[in-house]
C-alpha positions as CSV (number, residue, x, y, z in Angstrom):
1,M,0.0,0.0,0.0
2,L,1.3,3.4,-0.9
3,P,1.5,6.2,1.7
4,K,-1.1,9.0,1.4
5,P,0.4,12.1,-0.1
6,S,0.7,15.0,2.3
7,K,-1.6,18.0,1.9
8,V,1.1,20.2,3.3
9,P,3.5,21.4,0.7
10,P,7.2,21.0,1.6
11,R,8.9,24.0,3.2
12,S,11.3,25.9,1.0
13,E,14.4,27.9,1.8
14,A,12.3,31.0,0.9
15,D,10.2,30.3,4.1
16,E,13.3,30.9,6.3
17,P,13.6,34.5,7.7
18,T,16.5,36.5,6.6
19,G,19.3,37.3,9.0
20,K,17.9,40.8,9.8
21,V,14.4,39.5,10.4
22,R,15.8,36.5,12.4
23,Q,17.7,38.9,14.8
24,R,14.6,41.1,15.2
25,L,12.5,38.1,16.1
26,I,15.0,36.9,18.6
27,K,15.5,40.3,20.2
28,R,11.8,40.9,20.6
29,Y,11.3,37.4,22.1
30,E,14.1,38.1,24.6
31,N,12.4,41.4,25.4
32,G,9.2,39.5,26.4
33,V,7.0,39.3,23.3
34,S,5.3,35.9,23.1
35,R,6.2,33.3,20.5
36,Y,2.5,33.2,19.5
37,A,2.4,37.0,18.9
38,L,5.7,36.9,16.9
39,A,4.6,34.0,14.8
40,R,1.2,35.5,13.9
41,E,2.7,38.7,12.4
42,P,4.1,37.0,9.3
43,G,1.2,34.5,9.3
44,H,2.9,31.5,10.8
45,T,2.2,29.3,13.8
46,D,3.8,29.1,17.2
47,Q,5.2,25.7,16.3
48,W,6.8,27.1,13.2
49,L,8.6,29.7,15.3
50,R,9.5,27.2,18.0
51,V,11.2,25.0,15.4
52,R,13.2,28.0,14.1
53,F,14.2,29.1,17.6
54,A,15.4,25.6,18.4
55,R,17.4,25.6,15.2
56,W,18.9,29.0,15.9
57,G,19.8,28.1,19.5
58,V,17.3,30.4,21.2
59,Q,16.4,29.2,24.7
60,I,12.6,28.7,24.8
61,R,11.2,30.1,28.0
62,G,8.5,28.5,30.1
63,R,5.3,30.1,31.4
64,S,6.9,31.1,34.7
65,E,9.7,33.0,33.0
66,A,7.3,34.6,30.6
67,Q,5.2,35.8,33.5
68,R,8.2,37.2,35.4
69,I,9.1,39.2,32.3
70,R,5.6,40.6,32.1
71,W,5.5,41.5,35.8
72,A,9.0,43.2,35.5
73,Q,7.9,45.2,32.5
74,H,4.6,46.2,34.3
75,S,6.4,47.3,37.4
76,E,8.9,49.4,35.3
77,N,6.1,51.1,33.5
78,P,2.9,51.0,35.7
79,A,1.0,53.5,33.5
80,A,1.0,51.1,30.5
C-alpha cells in the first residue's frame, strides 16, 4: 500500500527568515514578546517559530519565566 500524499507542501528555503528578520524576532522574544504573537505577524504558527528558535539556538522560555518578564515590565512602567 502506498502512503497518502501530504496535503502540506514541503517548506522551502524561501520560508526561512533573513538574518535581519531573524535577529529582530530573537531580540523581541528576549524582550518579552510571546512566540505566539511573533509567529502571527508573518502569518505562521507558534510551532513554526518554536522550530526555528530551536534551530537558531534560542532558549525557549517556560510560562513562569514569561510571567516574570511581564511583571517586571509592568512594574517598570505601571501606567502602561
